[in-house]
DRENDOLUM-90839 format. One line per 2 residues: number of its first residue (from 1); for each residue x, y, z of N, C-alpha, C, CB. Coordinates in steps of 0.02 Angstrom, whole numbers, plus 50000, padded with zeros to 5 digits. Each point is the difference from the previous one (the first is absolute). Glycine has a CB too. Example, Ala and Ser with C-alpha at 12.3 -4.5 7.8 and 13.67 -1.06 7.14 Angstrom:
DRENDOLUM-90839
1> 50660:49716:50390:49955:50059:50000:50045:50060:50000:49905:49941:50062 ~ 50077:50112:49902:50042:50059:50003:49961:50055:50037:50059:49968:49892
//
This chain:
DRENDOLUM-90839
1> 49959:50367:51872:50011:50017:49930:49957:50058:49978:50029:49880:49977 ~ 50002:50171:49996:49963:50057:49973:50003:49997:49924:50026:50071:50102
3> 49917:49925:49866:49997:49996:49927:50000:50070:49972:49937:49891:50004 ~ 50110:50123:49951:50007:50067:49970:49963:50001:49933:50113:50017:50057
5> 49836:50026:49939:49954:50001:49943:50012:50058:49953:49917:49945:50073 ~ 50068:50042:49864:49991:50053:49950:49928:49996:49976:50123:49996:49964
7> 49845:50060:50031:49931:50004:49977:49999:50026:49929:49958:50019:50118 ~ 50015:49943:49836:49995:50020:49930:49928:50021:49986:50094:49922:49967
9> 49896:50143:50028:49933:50026:49989:49975:50037:50061:49976:49907:49921 ~ 50012:50158:50071:49980:50042:50057:49928:50024:49993:50119:50035:50013
11> 49841:49928:49951:49930:50018:49993:49958:49977:50059:50014:49993:49877 ~ 49921:49997:50111:49953:49986:50054:50018:49936:50038:49912:50057:49934
13> 50100:49888:50030:50017:49938:50035:50071:50002:50027:49920:49937:49926 ~ 50124:50100:50041:50068:50008:50025:50000:50034:50068:50042:50006:49884
15> 49916:50042:50125:49995:50036:50064:49975:49952:50055:49977:50108:49939 ~ 49976:49848:50042:49975:49951:50049:50056:49954:50023:49886:50004:49946
17> 50155:49972:50007:50055:49955:50018:50056:50037:50036:49971:49930:49901 ~ 50040:50132:50082:50051:50039:50037:49982:50005:50074:50025:50066:49895
19> 49911:49944:50118:49976:50004:50069:50010:49933:50035:49917:50087:49968 ~ 50067:49858:49997:50007:49933:50030:50073:49984:50015:49897:49963:49938
21> 50148:50054:50016:50071:49986:50009:50028:50040:50058:50011:49976:49878 ~ 49974:50087:50124:50030:50043:50052:49969:49989:50069:50023:50084:49911
23> 49920:49881:50090:49969:49984:50065:50026:49935:50029:49899:50062:49963 ~ 50143:49902:49999:50025:49935:50021:50071:50007:50029:49929:49943:49912
25> 50081:50034:50148:50065:50007:50034:50055:49959:49967:49939:50020:50106 ~ 50042:49931:49853:50050:49958:49966:50013:50022:49929:49964:49907:50071
27> 50013:50153:49912:50008:50025:49931:50026:50072:50001:49908:49925:49962 ~ 50127:50092:49984:50022:50069:49991:49990:50019:49927:50084:49991:50095
29> 49881:50063:49893:49990:50025:49933:50060:50044:49982:49873:49997:50011 ~ 50169:49977:49945:50063:50035:49983:49989:50050:49944:50064:49900:50036
31> 49896:50081:49914:49994:50043:49942:49934:49990:49963:50123:49997:49989 ~ 49859:50054:49972:49939:50000:49960:50019:50019:49929:49927:50030:50100
33> 50040:49938:49852:50008:50017:49929:49932:50010:49969:50109:49936:49993 ~ 49886:50113:49963:49938:50010:49963:50015:50040:49937:49931:49998:50107
35> 50032:49986:49840:50010:50037:49937:49984:50073:50008:49973:49896:49937 ~ 49983:50120:50111:49984:50070:50015:50044:50020:50059:49878:49990:49958
37> 50172:50049:50029:50050:50016:50051:49970:50034:50061:50084:50011:49910 ~ 49866:50033:50078:49970:50036:50056:49965:49952:50048:49984:50100:49926
39> 49985:49848:50047:49966:49951:50043:50049:49963:50043:49910:49988:49914 ~ 50147:49992:50055:50051:49964:50038:50031:50045:50054:50024:49930:49899
41> 49989:50133:50083:50030:50047:50047:49954:50013:50060:50062:50054:49905 ~ 49874:49954:50081:49952:50013:50054:49996:49941:50048:49934:50073:49923
43> 50063:49866:50050:49995:49941:50044:50065:49988:50038:49917:49950:49920 ~ 50139:50061:50047:50065:49991:50033:50009:50050:50057:50048:49958:49892
45> 49930:50102:50097:50005:50051:50053:49957:49982:50060:50023:50087:49913 ~ 49918:49885:50073:49955:49981:50055:50030:49947:50044:49904:50029:49927
47> 50133:49923:50043:50026:49944:50039:50076:50002:50010:49905:49934:49956 ~ 50126:50120:50025:50071:50009:50014:50045:49952:49963:49967:50042:50110
49> 50017:49944:49827:50042:49955:49960:50023:50036:49936:49938:49899:50047 ~ 50098:50065:49912:50029:50029:49940:49955:49989:49939:50114:49981:50048
51> 49900:50058:49900:49972:49987:49934:50056:49974:49956:49911:50092:50013 ~ 50078:49850:49956:50048:49971:49954:49964:49978:49937:50074:49963:50096
53> 49963:50029:49851:49972:49972:49938:49996:49924:50007:50048:50095:49932 ~ 49911:49875:50027:49994:49927:50000:50068:49968:49984:49878:50008:49965
55> 50160:50024:49990:50066:49975:49982:50046:50000:50061:49984:50041:49883 ~ 50013:50013:50156:50042:50004:50060:49980:49948:50051:50016:50122:49980
57> 49918:49868:50028:49976:49951:50049:50022:49930:49979:49900:50073:50026 ~ 50098:49913:49910:50021:49935:49974:50073:49985:50019:49918:50013:49905
59> 50123:50039:50095:50072:49991:50016:50016:50009:50074:50025:50040:49886 ~ 49926:49982:50154:50013:50018:50069:50013:49938:50044:49929:50101:49985
61> 50125:49901:50052:50016:49946:50045:49965:50005:50067:50108:49991:49945 ~ 49859:50066:50068:49966:50009:50064:49925:49988:49995:50088:50083:50031
63> 49890:49884:49916:49929:49985:49992:49990:49924:50000:49982:50106:49933 ~ 49976:49870:50113:49985:49929:50004:49939:49981:49958:50049:49999:50114
65> 49902:50047:49883:49936:49982:49969:49969:50061:49967:49983:49911:50085 ~ 49978:50076:49862:49963:50054:49967:49926:49986:50005:50096:50020:49921
67> 49866:50033:50084:49927:49996:49999:49977:50036:49936:49990:49997:50129 ~ 49979:49965:49826:49982:50026:49934:49928:50024:50000:50082:49921:49945
69> 49910:50145:50048:49934:50032:49999:49993:50043:49938:49997:49999:50127 ~ 50039:49984:49821:49998:50037:49937:49941:49976:49958:50126:50015:50004
71> 49862:50017:49937:49945:49976:49957:50007:49927:49981:49990:50116:49956 ~ 49954:49851:50034:49999:49928:49988:50045:49978:49943:49884:50000:50043
73> 50119:50039:49903:50039:49978:49943:50075:50000:50012:49909:50044:49929 ~ 50113:49979:50130:50071:49999:50017:50017:49943:50049:50004:50123:49981
75> 49946:49845:50047:50012:49952:50055:50045:49942:49980:49889:50031:50044 ~ 50095:49935:49902:50038:49940:49982:50073:50017:49985:49895:49948:49955
77> 50115:50106:50008:50069:50021:49984:50040:50015:50063:49959:50046:49891 ~ 50009:49989:50157:50035:50018:50061:50013:49939:50044:49946:50113:49996
79> 50007:49841:50006:50011:49938:50038:50061:49963:49973:49877:49990:50024 ~ 50126:50002:49911:50057:49965:49969:50066:50038:50014:49923:49955:49910
81> 50074:50109:50083:50060:50042:50009:50028:49993:50070:49955:50081:49916 ~ 50001:49923:50134:50025:49998:50069:50012:49929:50024:49938:50105:50022
83> 50029:49846:49947:50017:49930:50015:50072:49987:49979:49880:49964:49984 ~ 50138:50061:49957:50069:49991:49976:50050:50040:50041:49955:49979:49885
85> 50022:50075:50146:50043:50042:50041:50008:49973:50071:49965:50098:49931 ~ 50000:49847:50084:50006:49969:50065:49960:50032:50055:50111:49968:49965
87> 49836:50069:50017:49958:50031:50050:49937:49959:50012:50044:50113:49966 ~ 49930:49888:50095:49934:49971:50013:49948:50048:49973:50042:49939:50104
89> 49902:50034:49875:49950:50040:49964:49931:49991:50029:50069:49991:49897 ~ 49899:50065:50120:49929:50002:50015:49968:50040:49944:50017:49992:50128
91> 49934:49979:49838:49970:50034:49943:49924:50004:50007:50094:49960:49928 ~ 49879:50099:50060:49927:50007:49999:49971:49959:49943:50010:50115:50051
93> 49929:49863:49959:49966:49961:49947:49981:50048:49943:49956:49915:50085 ~ 50034:50059:49854:50021:49934:49977:50073:50003:49977:49882:49972:49966
95> 50148:49970:50024:50068:49997:49975:50002:50028:49929:50026:49900:50073 ~ 49925:50084:49887:49991:50026:49933:49928:49984:49980:50123:49984:49969
97> 49856:50045:49975:49932:49988:49976:49996:49940:49952:49977:50121:50013 ~ 50081:49851:49969:50003:49945:49953:50028:49938:50034:50016:50081:49905
99> 49946:49864:50092:50020:49939:50034:50069:49974:49978:49880:49972:50011 ~ 50133:50031:49924:50063:49974:49976:50059:50042:50024:49941:49955:49899
101> 50047:50110:50106:50053:50044:50027:50012:49986:50073:49969:50089:49917 ~ 49978:49897:50120:50009:49981:50071:50039:49936:50006:49892:50057:50028
103> 50092:49894:49931:50037:49936:50003:50074:50010:49986:49896:49940:49964 ~ 50120:50102:49986:50070:50014:49984:50036:50035:50057:49969:50007:49879
105> 49995:50039:50154:50028:50036:50057:50014:49952:50057:49939:50103:49965 ~ 50015:49853:50050:50008:49953:50055:50057:49951:49987:49878:50012:50027
107> 50134:49975:49910:50057:49957:49982:50065:50032:50020:49934:49952:49906 ~ 50072:50114:50083:50060:50037:50020:50007:49999:50076:49990:50074:49898
109> 49954:49936:50137:50001:49999:50074:50026:49932:50024:49904:50082:50004 ~ 50072:49865:49965:50021:49933:50020:50074:49989:49985:49883:49957:49978
111> 50139:50064:49963:50069:49989:49980:50049:50039:50044:49961:49982:49883 ~ 50019:50077:50140:50045:50041:50041:49994:49984:50075:49990:50089:49915
113> 49959:49873:50104:49989:49985:50070:49976:50059:50040:50087:49915:49990 ~ 49884:50135:49977:49978:50061:50034:49938:49986:50042:50048:50070:49908
115> 49944:49970:50145:49939:49999:50039:49951:50049:49969:50063:49970:50106 ~ 49876:50006:49878:49947:50042:49972:49936:49989:50038:50054:49995:49887
117> 49918:50060:50136:49934:49999:50032:49954:50048:49963:50051:49972:50114 ~ 49887:50006:49873:49952:50040:49963:49950:50031:50049:50013:49926:49898
119> 49969:50137:50090:49961:50038:50047:49925:49988:50000:50086:50083:49989 ~ 49893:49859:50032:49929:49987:50013:49988:50013:50074:49992:49913:49906
121> 50000:50150:50111:49998:50022:50070:49941:49973:50039:50059:50101:49964 ~ 49886:49882:50002:49939:49982:50038:50008:49935:50039:49934:50059:49913
123> 50114:49899:50067:50013:49940:50039:50022:50018:50071:50032:49939:49895 ~ 49995:50121:50113:50029:50020:50064:49954:50045:50042:50110:49992:49947
125> 49831:50023:50026:49951:50037:50039:49980:49958:50060:49958:50061:49896 ~ 50043:49967:50165:49986:49958:50058:49931:49968:50000:50076:50072:50062
127> 49875:49960:49907:49932:49973:49998:49996:49942:49950:49954:50114:50031 ~ 50073:49896:49909:49999:49947:49950:50046:49942:50022:49976:50085:49910
129> 50078:49931:50122:50046:49948:50024:49965:49958:50054:50100:50073:49974 ~ 49859:49959:50067:49963:49964:50051:49949:49952:49968:50015:50097:50080
131> 49956:49923:49863:49956:49955:49964:50038:49939:49977:49930:50098:49962 ~ 50129:49913:50010:50043:49945:49977:50019:49954:50058:50044:50073:49907
133> 49972:49957:50150:50018:49960:50059:49942:49956:50023:50081:50090:50034 ~ 49859:49939:49966:49941:49961:50019:49991:49940:49954:49946:50104:50045
135> 50069:49905:49891:49995:49945:49952:50052:49946:50015:49956:50080:49912 ~ 50107:49942:50094:50055:49952:50010:49995:49963:50066:50072:50072:49929
137> 49896:49959:50120:49990:49967:50065:49939:49955:50000:50055:50097:50054 ~ 49909:49899:49891:49944:49955:49993:49936:50023:50035:50083:49911:49992
139> 49912:50153:50024:49943:50024:50038:49935:50000:49960:50078:50069:50065 ~ 49926:49933:49868:49938:49999:49961:49996:49938:49956:50000:50126:50000
141> 50043:49825:50015:50000:49939:49959:50033:50011:49933:49897:49963:50058 ~ 50084:49998:49893:50027:50006:49933:49970:50060:49964:50018:49875:49995
143> 50024:50165:49972:49975:50058:49962:49956:49976:49943:50103:50067:50031 ~ 49840:49967:49960:49955:49983:49945:49988:50060:49954:49945:49914:50074
145> 50043:50145:49956:49984:50059:49960:50034:50061:50030:49890:49950:49967 ~ 50137:50093:49989:50032:50062:50020:49966:50058:49963:50111:49940:50023
147> 49875:50113:50013:49972:50060:49970:50047:50059:50015:49880:49956:50010 ~ 50140:50080:49939:50044:50057:50008:49967:50061:49968:50103:49926:50000
149> 49890:50127:50039:49975:50064:49975:50056:50051:50004:49881:49973:50037 ~ 50135:50057:49906:50053:50050:49998:49978:50056:49953:50090:49913:50023
151> 49895:50145:50007:49973:50056:49960:50036:50064:50020:49888:49943:49990 ~ 50140:50090:49960:50035:50063:50012:49951:50057:50009:50098:49958:49933
153> 49922:50096:50102:49955:50056:50008:49985:50037:49936:50044:50011:50114 ~ 50002:49986:49838:49990:50033:49935:50052:49977:49951:49951:50100:50057
155> 50035:49908:49878:50047:49976:49949:50062:50044:49996:49904:49953:49936 ~ 50152:50019:50043:50060:50040:49990:49993:50040:49935:50070:49915:50062
157> 49976:50131:49925:49997:50037:49936:50003:49953:49941:50054:50098:50056 ~ 49913:49920:49890:50000:49959:49940:50070:49991:49973:49884:50039:49974
159> 50158:50012:50035:50070:49994:49978:50035:49942:50035:50003:50124:49978 ~ 49980:49864:50085:50028:49944:50037:49971:49934:49974:50015:50073:50102
161> 49921:49926:49886:49966:49939:49978:50030:49976:49934:49894:50037:50057 ~ 50124:50009:49898:50027:49980:49935:50064:49959:50006:49950:50103:49952
163> 50089:49909:50100:50064:49965:50008:49999:49948:50056:50056:50102:49957 ~ 49886:49887:50073:49996:49958:50059:49998:49925:49985:49941:50093:50055
165> 50043:49890:49882:49989:49930:49984:49928:49979:50009:50117:49978:50033 ~ 49842:50069:49991:49929:49985:50009:49983:49982:50072:49996:49963:49883
167> 49942:50043:50134:49977:49991:50069:50019:49932:50029:49906:50077:49975 ~ 50093:49870:49983:50014:49933:50026:50074:49991:50018:49906:49957:49930
169> 50139:50076:50033:50071:49995:50015:50023:50052:50050:50018:49955:49886 ~ 49944:50098:50121:50019:50055:50044:49967:49995:50068:50015:50071:49900
171> 49921:49912:50102:49961:50001:50062:49981:49930:50023:49955:50111:49967 ~ 50012:49850:49988:49977:49934:50018:50058:49952:50016:49900:50018:49928
173> 50159:49997:50047:50057:49956:50011:50013:49990:50075:50050:50039:49892 ~ 49936:50011:50149:50005:49992:50073:49950:49948:50024:50038:50119:50012
175> 49902:49881:49960:49949:49954:50021:50013:49929:49974:49919:50094:50001 ~ 50113:49902:49940:50021:49934:49976:50051:49969:50048:49979:50037:49880
177> 50067:50004:50143:50049:49974:50048:49967:49981:50066:50089:50071:49946 ~ 49864:49970:50077:49966:49985:50062:49958:49936:49994:49998:50122:50028
179> 49971:49869:49914:49962:49938:49989:50045:49939:50005:49920:50063:49926 ~ 50138:49940:50043:50048:49944:50004:50022:49989:50072:50039:50024:49883
181> 49971:50030:50153:50022:49998:50070:49949:49965:50045:50065:50106:49981 ~ 49871:49905:50004:49946:49975:50044:49971:49933:49978:49975:50118:50026
183> 50023:49870:49909:49970:49938:49976:50038:49937:50019:49955:50065:49906 ~ 50112:49942:50099:50041:49942:50017:50007:49951:49943:49964:50015:50116
185> 50016:50005:49825:50003:49958:49940:50001:50047:49940:49939:49902:50057 ~ 50103:50083:49893:50006:50044:49943:49936:50000:49957:50123:49979:50000
187> 49849:50080:49985:49944:50002:49953:50023:49976:49931:49947:50095:50064 ~ 50011:49866:49903:50018:49978:49933:49951:50025:49947:50052:49900:50051
189> 49892:50131:49970:49950:50025:49953:49978:50070:50021:49961:49882:49977 ~ 50030:50162:49973:49982:50070:50013:49941:50018:49955:50119:50029:50032
191> 49830:50002:49999:49946:50029:49961:49992:50072:50023:49941:49888:49985 ~ 50058:50159:49968:49997:50070:50018:49952:50038:49955:50118:49994:50041
193> 49854:50059:49987:49959:50046:49961:50018:50071:50022:49905:49916:49989 ~ 50091:50131:49964:50023:50068:50015:49958:50051:49962:50117:49958:50022
195> 49877:50101:50006:49961:50054:49970:50034:50067:50012:49894:49934:50015 ~ 50081:50117:49951:50019:50069:50015:49936:50035:50023:50096:50003:49914
197> 49900:50010:50151:49940:50029:50030:50014:50069:50030:49959:49885:50024 ~ 50104:50135:49978:50019:50061:50036:50018:50057:49952:50041:49929:50094
199> 50004:50058:49859:50026:50053:49957:50012:49973:49930:50053:50055:50100 ~ 49911:49971:49850:50010:49977:49931:50072:50008:49974:49881:50030:49980
201> 50156:50016:50050:50070:50010:49979:50042:49938:50016:49988:50124:50019 ~ 49992:49839:50032:50035:49938:50017:49991:49949:49944:49984:50022:50123
203> 49957:49975:49848:49988:49956:49943:50043:50021:49940:49883:49978:50041 ~ 50121:50087:49948:50041:50025:49944:50073:49982:50009:49918:50094:49984
205> 50103:49899:50080:50069:49981:50015:50010:49925:49995:50010:50100:50074 ~ 49936:49864:49909:50005:49927:49991:49995:49961:50065:50068:50023:49902
207> 49901:50005:50150:49998:49966:50064:49928:49997:50026:50117:50038:50025 ~ 49875:49931:50034:49936:49995:50035:50007:50033:50068:49970:49893:49938
209> 49973:50121:50094:50002:50027:50068:49960:49959:50050:50015:50112:49950 ~ 49951:49836:50025:49958:49958:50043:50010:49927:49978:49914:50093:50017
211> 50108:49865:50029:50020:49932:49982:49975:49950:50052:50101:50046:49941 ~ 49876:49896:50034:49984:49943:50043:50036:49939:49973:49887:50049:50031
213> 50144:49913:50015:50039:49941:49980:49983:49941:50045:50094:50075:49958 ~ 49901:49866:50012:49993:49939:50039:50060:49955:49984:49872:50008:50001
215> 50165:49972:50051:50055:49953:49993:49979:49933:50028:50085:50094:50009 ~ 49933:49852:49957:49983:49933:50023:50063:49958:50003:49884:50009:49951
217> 50122:49950:50101:50058:49956:50008:49982:49930:49976:50041:50068:50099 ~ 50008:49888:49892:49986:49933:49976:49951:49961:50044:50113:50000:49951
219> 49887:50013:50115:49955:49964:50045:49930:50030:50003:50100:49967:50066 ~ 49892:50092:49903:49934:50031:50000:49993:50060:50046:49956:49890:49972
221> 50095:50125:50067:49999:50062:50040:49995:50059:49952:50068:49947:50094 ~ 49898:50106:49928:49999:50059:49956:50002:50065:50039:49938:49933:49917
223> 50085:50118:50047:50006:50067:50028:49967:50049:49953:50108:49969:50059 ~ 49850:50074:49969:49969:50054:49961:50032:50066:50019:49890:49936:49991
225> 50126:50104:49959:50033:50065:50010:49956:50054:49971:50116:49947:49997 ~ 49872:50106:50041:49961:50057:49977:50044:50062:50003:49891:49948:50040
227> 50121:50082:49903:50042:50060:49995:49961:50058:49969:50102:49928:49990 ~ 49909:50132:50036:49975:50061:49969:50051:50055:50010:49879:49964:50018
229> 50126:50080:49934:50044:50058:50006:49965:50057:50038:50057:49968:49893 ~ 49880:50020:50129:49964:50053:50035:49961:49972:50059:49992:50065:49894
231> 50023:49960:50165:49960:49987:50060:49992:50067:50035:50042:49878:50012 ~ 49900:50151:49982:49989:50068:50025:50008:50006:50076:49924:50018:49904
233> 50074:49924:50130:50002:49999:50073:50070:49987:50028:49882:49960:49998 ~ 50169:50033:49959:50068:49990:50024:50033:49939:49970:49967:50055:50106
235> 50090:49926:49921:50040:49945:49974:49973:49934:50029:50103:50074:49990 ~ 49864:49888:49967:49961:49942:50021:50043:49937:49993:49892:50056:49965
237> 50126:49912:50091:50045:49942:50000:49973:49948:50048:50099:50073:49971 ~ 49870:49874:50002:49969:49949:50043:50016:49930:49975:49908:50081:50030
239> 50095:49872:50016:50011:49930:49983:49956:49956:50043:50119:50025:49965 ~ 49853:49922:50005:49965:49949:50039:50020:49932:49971:49902:50078:50026
241> 50114:49875:50019:50017:49932:49980:49951:49952:50035:50123:50030:49983 ~ 49842:49930:49976:49953:49951:50026:50033:49931:49997:49900:50070:49962
243> 50096:49894:50093:50030:49934:50003:49950:49947:50022:50109:50053:50026 ~ 49914:49886:49977:49957:49943:50017:49976:50002:50072:50060:49934:49914
245> 49975:50104:50129:49982:50001:50071:49986:50071:50025:50069:49898:50017 ~ 49925:50150:49937:49987:50068:50022:50023:50051:49949:50010:49962:50117
247> 49998:50100:49906:50020:50054:49955:50042:50050:50039:49897:49985:49928 ~ 50144:50053:50035:50040:50053:50030:49999:50059:49952:50075:49917:50062
249> 49921:50144:49966:49994:50060:49959:50043:50056:50027:49884:49966:49968 ~ 50139:50076:49988:50034:50062:50018:49960:50058:49970:50115:49943:50005
251> 49859:50099:50038:49957:50055:49978:50042:50062:49983:49907:49955:50071 ~ 50060:50096:49904:50033:50062:49984:50030:50032:50063:49921:50017:49904
253> 50135:50017:50086:50034:50033:50055:49990:50076:49995:50084:49906:50007 ~ 49917:50126:50051:49993:50073:50004:50059:50029:50039:49874:49990:49994
255> 50144:50072:49992:50054:50031:50039:49984:50001:50075:50028:50070:49900 ~ 49908:49937:50116:49977:49999:50069:49942:49950:50005:50036:50121:50020
257> 49972:49828:50021:49949:49948:50006:49953:50014:50058:50079:49917:49949 ~ 49874:50128:50039:49949:50014:50051:49931:49999:49967:50083:50071:50066
259> 49867:49927:49976:49931:50004:49977:49963:50048:50045:50003:49882:49954 ~ 49961:50165:50016:49963:50051:50039:49925:49986:49994:50092:50086:49980
261> 49875:49912:50077:49928:49988:50001:49965:50062:50026:50017:49877:50018 ~ 49936:50150:49944:49960:50057:50020:49927:49987:49982:50099:50080:49985
263> 49858:49969:50026:49930:49992:49981:49991:49993:49925:49968:50067:50101 ~ 50083:49954:49862:49997:49994:49927:50021:49932:49975:50023:50121:49993
265> 50005:49838:50052:50021:49933:49981:50073:49988:50014:49913:50000:49914 ~ 50115:49948:50057:50069:49980:50010:50043:50025:49942:49963:49898:50066
267> 50094:50131:49949:50047:50022:49948:50071:49978:50017:49925:50099:49974 ~ 50114:49891:49973:50071:49984:50007:50041:50049:49959:49973:49877:50019
269> 50091:50132:49998:50042:50043:49960:50008:49972:49929:50061:50037:50104 ~ 49960:50004:49848:50009:49976:49932:50058:49950:49994:49955:50108:49959
271> 50046:49855:49986:50054:49953:49987:50064:50037:49984:49917:49916:49958 ~ 50139:50048:50040:50061:50029:49976:49989:50027:49930:50069:49921:50071
273> 49969:50132:49911:49988:50030:49935:50036:49964:49943:49986:50108:50058 ~ 50070:49856:49957:50034:49962:49948:50053:49955:50031:49979:50092:49917
275> 50060:49875:50041:50046:49948:50023:50056:50027:50044:49974:49937:49897 ~ 50046:50126:50093:50057:50027:50038:49988:49998:50075:50026:50074:49903
277> 49912:49937:50118:49985:49998:50072:49971:49932:50020:49979:50123:49998 ~ 49981:49846:49958:49970:49935:50017:50052:49946:50012:49900:50032:49932
279> 50154:49969:50029:50048:49946:50004:50068:50021:50029:49943:49949:49904 ~ 50057:50102:50138:50063:50023:50031:50036:49943:50036:49950:50114:50012
281> 50013:49849:50029:50030:49944:50038:50025:49945:49953:49924:50026:50097 ~ 50040:49963:49849:50019:49948:49953:50066:50017:49965:49879:49972:49983
283> 50128:50091:49996:50062:50020:49967:50060:49994:50047:49934:50078:49928 ~ 50056:49940:50135:50054:49993:50049:50018:49927:50011:49963:50106:50056
285> 49986:49852:49947:50011:49929:50014:50034:49965:49941:49900:50000:50075 ~ 50083:50020:49863:50032:49966:49944:50074:50019:49994:49889:49997:49941
287> 50128:50065:50075:50070:50019:49999:50038:49963:50056:49970:50115:49953 ~ 49998:49878:50105:50031:49963:50055:50011:49927:49980:49944:50077:50083
289> 50008:49894:49881:50007:49931:49977:50056:49993:49949:49878:49983:50019 ~ 50130:50066:49937:50054:50000:49952:50068:50004:50035:49925:50056:49916
291> 50080:49986:50134:50062:50007:50040:50015:49934:50035:49979:50123:50016 ~ 49970:49846:50012:50010:49936:50036:50024:49945:49952:49910:50032:50081
293> 50065:49969:49857:50023:49951:49951:50074:50009:49985:49884:49996:49951 ~ 50137:50067:50044:50071:50013:49987:50043:49980:50060:49968:50095:49924
295> 50006:49915:50136:50039:49984:50060:50007:49924:50010:49960:50107:50052 ~ 49988:49856:49931:49999:49927:50012:50022:49959:49940:49910:50020:50081
297> 50089:50012:49860:50015:49962:49939:49943:49959:49974:50116:49997:50039 ~ 49825:50011:49991:49941:49963:49978:49971:50032:49937:49976:49964:50118
299> 49988:49998:49840:49970:50029:49940:49951:50056:50018:50013:49889:49942 ~ 49988:50163:50018:49954:50056:50010:49931:49981:49971:50096:50084:49996
301> 49852:49937:50038:49932:49985:49978:49955:50060:50015:50018:49876:50019 ~ 49940:50145:49932:49984:49970:49936:50060:50003:49952:49881:50032:50017
303> 50125:49915:49943:50058:49992:49956:49984:50023:49929:50038:49904:50071 ~ 50013:50091:49887:49989:50014:49930:49949:49954:49968:50115:50042:49994
305> 49884:49895:50028:49951:49953:49975:49929:50020:50020:50086:49909:50006 ~ 49907:50120:50054:49934:50025:50020:49978:50057:49953:50024:49968:50120
307> 50024:50074:49862:49984:50054:49952:49980:49972:49933:50080:50073:50059 ~ 49954:49875:49919:49984:49968:49936:49931:49970:50001:50121:49977:49981
309> 49862:49988:50072:49935:49966:50006:49942:50050:50000:50056:49907:50063 ~ 49953:50149:49974:49947:50050:50003:49990:50032:49932:50028:50022:50120
311> 50027:49991:49843:49994:50029:49934:49966:49952:49952:50103:50068:50021 ~ 49911:49867:49985:49968:49950:49958:49924:50000:50010:50105:49930:50004
313> 49874:50079:50058:49928:50003:50015:49969:50062:49967:50018:49940:50109 ~ 50019:50116:49891:49976:50061:49967:49993:49989:49925:50054:50070:50090
315> 49996:49898:49880:49998:49987:49928:49941:49953:49983:50125:50016:49993 ~ 49864:49934:50049:49944:49954:49989:49934:50036:50006:50069:49905:50044
317> 49927:50143:50003:49938:50038:50009:49987:50044:49939:50017:49999:50124 ~ 50035:50031:49848:49990:50041:49940:49977:49957:49941:50088:50079:50041
319> 49941:49862:49952:49978:49955:49947:49927:49979:50010:50119:49958:49987 ~ 49862:50031:50076:49931:49983:50016:49952:50056:49981:50041:49928:50094
321> 49978:50134:49920:49958:50057:49983:49992:50006:49924:50037:50060:50104 ~ 50018:49932:49860:49999:50007:49927:49958:49946:49967:50113:50053:50005
323> 49892:49886:50021:49967:49944:49966:49936:49976:50034:50112:49966:49962 ~ 49872:50063:50096:49938:49983:50033:49995:49929:50024:49948:50085:49932
325> 50107:49888:50093:50001:49930:50022:50048:49991:50058:49971:49963:49884 ~ 50022:49979:50149:50049:49983:50052:50065:49980:49966:49908:49961:50079
327> 50148:50061:49951:50066:49989:49970:50043:49960:50048:49991:50107:49934 ~ 50042:49843:50041:50049:49962:50039:50064:50041:50005:49949:49889:49964
329> 50079:50115:50095:50062:50039:50010:50056:49972:49956:49965:50028:50118 ~ 50034:49907:49871:50051:49969:49958:50001:50028:49929:49989:49897:50069
331> 49955:50131:49909:49996:50028:49933:50046:50061:49991:49882:49958:49993 ~ 50127:50079:50061:50040:50062:49995:50071:49991:50027:49896:50065:50011
333> 50114:49883:50028:50067:49990:50030:50052:49979:49949:49944:49969:50106 ~ 50035:49997:49840:50047:49981:49948:50045:49943:50020:49996:50115:49961
//
């Protein structure tokens, strides 16, 4: 089975997914759509596919699935549109910035029977996946504590921050999903603190650039998350899980994993510069998983409900920051 794809959005993440699709023998990138025609034309020329409008893709009989990489405020509308059009849907996170809008969107997905997978790519990183495997195989006993460090090399433009939904919905949401993936139990309490330590313009945009979050589950397991929009040494991505019988960790990755020893000491190459190179394998693996779900008829995962749960944790964290207290997730879920 060859899945015929349409890519909606030819920006930075769209280019990453175009590469993943065209590298898969069971996939074919048929067309690209973007509000900026030049961006769509450039990407289509690179991969030998067509440029079509979203309206044309919606009516196209030669499209099996769409990959949504457009701005966040278009995601829910496009999911509903293509669910009704009978297309399978892969959508970058988040589904929307509003929990109630996400719930309404997922209702349409359920009513139409559409396949929806949400792009939490880090579940598919081979290093993080190996951590999860060690947990499920019982190698470290029962999970007790999880630590996640996720720090970008530098902040995005303030113009992006204004429309991003804030650091917790834009950046930390990946870590909320990873926490759920590793804890093995849904967090029910969130305590968060946040500051602006990098750029005062981020504060003027109503956001933060430095965040710490503690998630707690009903049984007492907890996860600490450390986020920063600035890591001068590269893209910092680490995980450690402590269990009743041991621990498992995934350290930072480098484009070249070597160590040089001289009279001056030991040195290693720099870290990856950002997500496009750090998570290349993860992006390819998640598209392969989406294709496999379509081929087998099995539910796609991460699902829309996973997207909803991660967004609820972000909303609870924002409420915690505003009110300076631990927040029950049930308070924001409605």
